[in-house]
C-alpha positions in Angstrom: 0.1 -32.0 -106.3 1.7 -31.6 -109.7 1.3 -34.5 -112.2 5.2 -34.6 -112.2 5.4 -35.2 -108.4 6.1 -38.9 -107.7 3.0 -40.5 -106.2 5.0 -41.6 -103.1 5.5 -37.9 -102.2 1.8 -36.9 -102.4 0.2 -35.8 -99.2 -2.6 -37.9 -97.7 -5.4 -35.7 -99.3 -3.9 -36.2 -102.8 -3.4 -39.9 -102.2 -6.9 -40.4 -100.9 -8.4 -38.5 -103.8 -6.3 -40.5 -106.3 -7.2 -43.8 -104.6 -10.9 -42.9 -104.7 -10.5 -42.2 -108.4 -9.1 -45.7 -108.9 -5.4 -44.9 -109.3 -3.5 -48.1 -108.5 -0.2 -46.3 -108.1 -1.9 -44.2 -105.4 -3.1 -47.3 -103.6 0.4 -48.8 -103.7 1.8 -45.5 -102.3 -0.8 -45.3 -99.6 -0.1 -48.9 -98.4 3.6 -48.3 -98.6 3.3 -45.1 -96.6 1.4 -46.7 -93.7 2.6 -50.3 -93.6 5.1 -49.6 -90.9 2.5 -48.0 -88.7 0.1 -51.0 -89.2 2.9 -53.5 -88.6 4.0 -51.5 -85.6 0.6 -52.0 -84.0 0.7 -55.7 -84.9 4.1 -56.0 -83.2 2.8 -54.2 -80.1 0.3 -57.0 -79.8 3.0 -59.6 -80.4 1.2 -61.2 -83.2 2.8 -64.3 -84.8 4.2 -63.6 -88.2 1.6 -65.5 -90.2 -1.2 -64.0 -88.2 0.3 -60.5 -88.6 0.4 -60.9 -92.3 -3.3 -61.9 -92.3 -4.3 -59.0 -90.1 -2.3 -56.6 -92.3 -4.3 -57.8 -95.3 -7.6 -57.4 -93.3 -6.6 -53.8 -92.4 -5.9 -53.1 -96.1 -9.2 -54.6 -97.1 -10.9 -52.3 -94.6 -9.0 -49.4 -95.9 -10.1 -50.2 -99.4 -13.8 -50.6 -98.5 -14.0 -47.7 -95.9 -11.7 -45.0 -97.4 -14.6 -43.3 -99.1 -16.4 -43.0 -95.8 -13.5 -41.3 -94.0 -14.8 -37.9 -93.0 -11.4 -36.3 -92.4 -8.3 -37.2 -94.3 -6.1 -36.0 -91.4 -7.6 -38.8 -89.3 -6.4 -41.6 -91.6 -3.2 -42.4 -89.6 -5.2 -42.8 -86.3 -8.0 -44.7 -88.0 -5.5 -47.2 -89.5 -3.8 -47.7 -86.1 -7.2 -48.2 -84.4 -8.4 -50.6 -87.0 -5.2 -52.6 -86.7 -5.4 -52.6 -82.9 -9.1 -53.7 -83.0 -8.3 -56.5 -85.4 -5.5 -57.7 -83.1 -7.7 -57.4 -80.0 -10.6 -59.3 -81.6 -8.2 -61.9 -83.1 -6.9 -62.7 -79.6 -10.2 -62.4 -77.8 -12.0 -64.8 -80.1 -9.1 -67.1 -80.7 -9.8 -66.6 -84.4 -7.5 -68.6 -86.7 -8.9 -67.4 -90.0 -9.3 -63.7 -90.9 -12.2 -64.5 -93.2 -14.3 -64.9 -90.1 -14.3 -61.1 -89.4 -13.1 -59.4 -92.6 -16.5 -57.8 -93.0 -16.7 -56.6 -89.4 -17.5 -52.9 -89.4 -16.9 -52.1 -85.7 -13.8 -49.9 -85.6 -14.2 -48.4 -82.1 -11.4 -47.3 -79.8 -8.6 -49.8 -79.0 -8.9 -51.9 -75.9 -8.7 -50.2 -72.6 -5.3 -48.9 -71.6 -3.0 -46.0 -72.2 -3.9 -44.3 -75.5 -0.4 -42.8 -75.7 0.7 -45.9 -77.8 -1.3 -44.4 -80.8 0.6 -41.1 -80.5 3.8 -43.0 -80.4 3.1 -45.0 -83.6 1.8 -41.9 -85.3 5.0 -40.0 -84.4 7.2 -42.9 -85.6 5.3 -43.0 -88.9 5.9 -39.2 -89.4 9.6 -39.6 -88.6 9.9 -42.4 -91.2 8.1 -40.2 -93.7 10.5 -37.3 -92.9 13.5 -39.6 -93.3 12.1 -40.8 -96.6 12.2 -37.2 -97.9 16.0 -37.0 -97.4 18.7 -37.8 -100.0 19.9 -41.4 -100.0 23.2 -40.5 -98.2 21.3 -38.6 -95.5 18.9 -41.5 -95.1 21.8 -43.9 -94.6 23.6 -41.6 -92.2 20.5 -41.0 -90.0 19.7 -44.7 -89.9 23.2 -45.8 -89.1 23.7 -43.2 -86.4 20.2 -43.2 -84.8 18.4 -46.4 -85.6 21.0 -49.1 -85.1 21.6 -50.5 -81.7 24.4 -50.0 -80.8 25.0 -47.0 -83.0 27.9 -47.4 -85.5 31.2 -45.6 -84.8 31.9 -42.6 -87.0 34.8 -44.4 -88.7 32.5 -47.2 -89.8 29.8 -44.8 -91.0 32.5 -42.8 -92.9 33.7 -46.1 -94.6 30.1 -47.0 -95.6 29.4 -43.5 -97.0 32.8 -43.2 -98.6 33.7 -39.9 -96.8 36.4 -38.8 -94.4 35.7 -39.7 -90.7 36.2 -36.0 -89.8 33.3 -35.0 -92.0 30.7 -37.1 -90.3 29.9 -34.5 -87.7 29.4 -31.9 -90.3 27.3 -34.2 -92.5 25.2 -35.3 -89.5 24.5 -31.6 -88.7 23.4 -30.9 -92.3 21.3 -34.0 -92.5 19.6 -33.3 -89.2 18.8 -29.7 -90.4 17.2 -31.3 -93.6 15.4 -33.8 -91.4 14.0 -31.1 -89.2 12.6 -29.3 -92.3 11.2 -32.6 -93.7 9.5 -33.3 -90.3 7.9 -29.9 -90.4 6.6 -30.6 -93.9 5.0 -33.9 -92.7 3.4 -32.2 -89.7 5.7 -33.1 -86.9 
């Protein structure tokens, strides 16, 4: 990556390399990039808010201590999801109320028995969020209003929010979806 490219847009290989070199901006960007994935796993386990915050911190500590041992950068997303799932599983299984009791635990095996499709779902959601993050501000707003709100907003409300004519929303949606498709391809989806 170019030195002029914002850290948040670096790919995982560049972020990991910069993190291992001690670049704080890279650490911040790496955590920002994957926080939704980690919290998605925590929400899947229905962790209470205060426990989820502690587990998130524990996952970040593991990331910090184990990143240099990661053999394949492409496995980072899955590794983070498995670590988060394992932390939740152990938290519940042991009835642990303080994360210090297992922060140094090194066992990061597969998540508890069940359908592994959840990991693919979280990985896909993370890639979609990364793709949306590469869009212009207006396209990000449009995509989020039309596809991520329940119920979806009517076109006239979207048009008012974006400051455009209602009749142009369909055209803008098409252009933004084309850009999103290209961005998703760039992030590997």
